N, CA, C and O of each residue as an XYZ file, in Angstrom:
332
protein
N      66.609     59.656     11.355
C      67.778     58.791     11.250
C      68.631     58.897     12.533
O      68.792     59.965     13.122
N      69.164     57.732     12.926
C      69.976     57.772     14.151
C      71.330     58.480     13.899
O      71.871     58.554     12.796
N      71.801     58.981     15.036
C      73.008     59.785     14.914
C      74.252     58.989     14.336
O      75.018     59.489     13.513
N      74.377     57.761     14.819
C      75.512     56.965     14.215
C      75.246     56.478     12.805
O      76.186     56.297     12.030
N      74.005     56.264     12.458
C      73.620     55.909     11.137
C      74.001     57.052     10.173
O      74.507     56.841      9.071
N      73.731     58.248     10.652
C      73.996     59.401      9.874
C      75.497     59.673      9.738
O      75.928     60.274      8.754
N      76.287     59.241     10.709
C      77.734     59.362     10.674
C      78.374     58.396      9.661
O      79.340     58.684      8.955
N      77.687     57.142      9.670
C      78.158     56.026      8.712
C      77.745     56.509      7.312
O      78.539     56.400      6.378
N      76.558     57.025      7.149
C      76.098     57.531      5.764
C      77.182     58.526      5.283
O      77.754     58.362      4.206
N      77.446     59.559      6.108
C      78.403     60.551      5.677
C      79.728     59.999      5.363
O      80.383     60.483      4.439
N      80.182     58.986      6.090
C      81.539     58.306      5.835
C      81.443     57.661      4.527
O      82.335     57.879      3.707
N      80.457     56.885      4.233
C      80.301     56.090      3.022
C      80.190     56.984      1.852
O      80.792     56.704      0.815
N      79.449     58.052      1.955
C      79.291     59.026      0.753
C      80.648     59.701      0.508
O      81.088     59.830     -0.634
N      81.290     60.119      1.571
C      82.584     60.798      1.417
C      83.668     59.832      0.790
O      84.419     60.256     -0.089
N      83.737     58.641      1.209
C      84.664     57.701      0.711
C      84.365     57.463     -0.877
O      85.241     57.476     -1.742
N      83.139     57.270     -1.080
C      82.777     57.037     -2.540
C      83.068     58.203     -3.442
O      83.546     58.019     -4.561
N      82.769     59.485     -2.946
C      82.910     60.605     -3.777
C      84.432     60.902     -3.804
O      84.875     61.412     -4.833
N      85.205     60.657     -2.866
C      86.700     60.943     -2.882
C      87.317     60.113     -4.021
O      88.293     60.511     -4.657
N      86.679     58.900     -4.255
C      87.129     57.993     -5.251
C      86.469     58.246     -6.594
O      86.738     57.516     -7.548
N      85.634     59.230     -6.699
C      84.923     59.577     -7.874
C      84.090     58.341     -8.447
O      84.099     58.005     -9.631
N      83.428     57.765     -7.515
C      82.654     56.440     -7.987
C      81.164     56.738     -7.855
O      80.771     57.503     -6.975
N      80.376     56.186     -8.660
C      78.939     56.119     -8.571
C      78.576     54.887     -7.717
O      79.424     54.085     -7.327
N      77.267     54.793     -7.454
C      76.804     53.661     -6.799
C      77.085     52.450     -7.591
O      77.553     51.444     -7.057
N      76.789     52.522     -8.963
C      76.984     51.398     -9.774
C      78.459     51.098     -9.817
O      78.763     49.906     -9.848
N      79.419     51.994     -9.823
C      80.810     51.609     -9.834
C      81.116     50.789     -8.543
O      81.787     49.760     -8.627
N      80.668     51.201     -7.440
C      80.961     50.508     -6.226
C      80.470     48.965     -6.302
O      81.184     48.054     -5.881
N      79.278     48.763     -6.834
C      78.712     47.481     -6.981
C      79.575     46.684     -8.058
O      79.958     45.534     -7.846
N      79.830     47.333     -9.145
C      80.639     46.629    -10.166
C      82.054     46.260     -9.693
O      82.531     45.147     -9.917
N      82.688     47.195     -9.053
C      84.029     46.832     -8.611
C      84.133     45.829     -7.407
O      85.139     45.150     -7.203
N      83.066     45.797     -6.672
C      83.063     44.907     -5.397
C      82.739     43.513     -5.845
O      83.248     42.549     -5.272
N      81.921     43.374     -6.839
C      81.632     42.048     -7.169
C      80.510     41.390     -6.273
O      80.207     40.199     -6.337
N      79.922     42.334     -5.415
C      78.984     41.876     -4.469
C      77.673     41.622     -5.252
O      77.386     42.301     -6.238
N      76.860     40.590     -4.772
C      75.717     40.212     -5.506
C      74.445     41.155     -5.097
O      73.426     40.713     -4.565
N      74.646     42.392     -5.399
C      73.571     43.430     -4.987
C      73.402     44.302     -6.226
O      74.166     44.283     -7.190
N      72.362     45.039     -6.103
C      72.016     46.031     -7.214
C      72.511     47.442     -6.774
O      72.873     47.712     -5.629
N      72.484     48.253     -7.757
C      72.824     49.643     -7.597
C      71.866     50.263     -6.399
O      72.265     50.939     -5.451
N      70.677     49.915     -6.641
C      69.573     50.412     -5.802
C      69.768     49.944     -4.330
O      69.547     50.708     -3.391
N      70.188     48.666     -4.164
C      70.373     48.059     -2.889
C      71.630     48.803     -2.247
O      71.610     49.156     -1.068
N      72.671     49.011     -3.044
C      73.787     49.722     -2.365
C      73.342     51.103     -1.984
O      73.772     51.557     -0.923
N      72.577     51.788     -2.681
C      72.034     53.236     -2.293
C      71.351     53.106     -0.880
O      71.512     54.004     -0.053
N      70.551     51.940     -0.583
C      69.894     51.837      0.612
C      70.963     51.590      1.755
O      70.761     52.053      2.877
N      72.013     50.915      1.486
C      73.018     50.673      2.371
C      73.738     52.043      2.704
O      74.045     52.336      3.860
N      73.977     52.831      1.662
C      74.755     54.049      1.879
C      73.769     55.032      2.708
O      74.245     55.798      3.546
N      72.433     54.985      2.458
C      71.579     55.843      3.118
C      71.242     55.357      4.573
O      70.533     56.060      5.293
N      71.723     54.218      4.984
C      71.474     53.672      6.266
C      70.082     53.028      6.423
O      69.580     52.842      7.532
N      69.454     52.681      5.211
C      68.245     52.041      5.271
C      68.254     50.540      5.353
O      67.270     49.911      5.742
N      69.427     49.954      4.966
C      69.719     48.513      5.026
C      71.161     48.416      5.480
O      72.007     49.291      5.294
N      71.355     47.224      6.112
C      72.721     46.825      6.561
C      73.153     45.605      5.777
O      72.442     44.606      5.675
N      74.392     45.734      5.208
C      74.825     44.593      4.405
C      75.166     43.325      5.272
O      75.501     43.411      6.453
N      75.062     42.234      4.638
C      75.533     41.000      5.345
C      77.074     41.095      5.447
O      77.710     41.840      4.702
N      77.621     40.366      6.333
C      79.130     40.369      6.390
C      79.812     40.144      5.106
O      80.779     40.837      4.790
N      79.298     39.092      4.255
C      79.957     38.781      3.072
C      79.922     39.946      2.155
O      80.948     40.241      1.541
N      78.702     40.718      1.988
C      78.586     41.801      1.193
C      79.561     43.028      1.681
O      80.224     43.691      0.884
N      79.556     43.225      3.017
C      80.358     44.261      3.622
C      81.882     43.930      3.255
O      82.675     44.837      3.003
N      82.210     42.708      3.243
C      83.680     42.360      2.897
C      83.999     42.797      1.474
O      85.130     43.183      1.178
N      83.039     42.739      0.622
C      83.178     43.063     -0.812
C      83.170     44.552     -1.112
O      83.915     45.047     -1.957
N      82.260     45.281     -0.353
C      82.129     46.706     -0.681
C      83.186     47.501      0.027
O      83.736     48.410     -0.594
N      83.514     47.252      1.234
C      84.481     48.107      2.006
C      85.793     48.351      1.262
O      86.201     49.504      1.119
N      86.462     47.308      0.788
C      87.728     47.588      0.048
C      87.733     48.558     -1.038
O      88.691     49.301     -1.251
N      86.529     48.550     -1.808
C      86.328     49.417     -2.862
C      86.345     50.866     -2.318
O      86.835     51.757     -3.013
N      85.833     51.126     -1.113
C      85.643     52.426     -0.536
C      86.986     52.708      0.343
O      87.130     53.809      0.875
N      87.881     51.771      0.467
C      89.066     51.985      1.330
C      88.723     51.969      2.806
O      89.407     52.578      3.629
N      87.673     51.276      3.116
C      87.246     51.170      4.615
C      87.362     49.745      5.108
O      87.343     48.815      4.302
N      87.482     49.549      6.404
C      87.507     48.199      7.010
C      86.044     47.772      6.906
O      85.110     48.540      7.136
N      85.902     46.421      6.522
C      84.484     45.980      6.422
C      83.654     46.000      7.675
O      82.426     46.059      7.601
N      84.307     45.950      8.853
C      83.636     45.950     10.076
C      82.924     47.309     10.425
O      82.106     47.372     11.342
N      83.268     48.392      9.658
C      82.704     49.638      9.858
C      81.055     49.620      9.848
O      80.380     50.374     10.548
N      80.582     48.762      9.057
C      79.118     48.665      8.923
C      78.540     48.272     10.275
O      77.474     48.749     10.665
N      79.241     47.411     10.981
C      78.735     46.816     12.179
C      79.200     47.622     13.469
O      78.468     47.650     14.458
N      80.369     48.247     13.447
C      80.904     49.038     14.451
C      79.901     50.196     14.851
O      79.671     50.465     16.030
N      79.330     50.849     13.806
C      78.386     51.910     13.945
C      77.074     51.408     14.559
O      76.440     52.084     15.369
N      76.695     50.199     14.142
C      75.519     49.637     14.710
C      75.622     49.283     16.280
O      74.746     49.579     17.093
N      76.738     48.652     16.567
C      77.004     48.329     17.937
C      77.061     49.660     18.801
O      76.386     49.732     19.829
N      77.826     50.664     18.407
C      77.976     51.852     19.100
C      76.612     52.532     19.236
O      76.309     53.103     20.283
N      75.773     52.475     18.166
C      74.393     53.051     18.338
C      73.690     52.323     19.376
O      73.080     52.997     20.206
N      73.672     50.997     19.473
C      72.928     50.187     20.443
C      73.437     50.448     21.841
O      72.656     50.525     22.790
N      74.705     50.580     21.969
C      75.371     50.881     23.292
C      74.858     52.324     23.836
O      74.516     52.547     24.997
N      74.871     53.221     22.810
C      74.430     54.640     23.186
C      73.028     54.614     23.610
O      72.716     55.309     24.577
N      72.160     53.923     23.031
C      70.713     53.643     23.383
C      70.612     53.092     24.798
O      69.789     53.529     25.602
N      71.403     52.201     25.053
C      71.312     51.591     26.416
C      71.852     52.640     27.475
O      71.328     52.604     28.588
N      72.724     53.455     27.266
C      73.194     54.473     28.101
C      72.279     55.595     28.517
O      72.288     56.172     29.604
N      71.470     55.823     27.466
C      70.422     56.903     27.599
C      69.131     56.450     27.984
O      68.220     57.274     28.060
N      68.917     55.183     28.252
C      67.593     54.610     28.601
C      67.441     54.735     30.101
O      66.418     54.330     30.653
């Protein structure tokens, strides 16, 4: 797993656990058209949500929706620096 993906994973898990939410709670409260399993993939860094899904999930976790994309951009920039 990429360094920044792991940082995002840790951030998402921490935010969810601080709010005492399950994956299903995040899905239900967000109203996002995704399953509990798909949210788990997002949290583990195996999938990236679309902007519309990110905009629904992030407020439930108390995070800015752009966080899903900021880490991705930072990871790509880091890859270019080390190439």
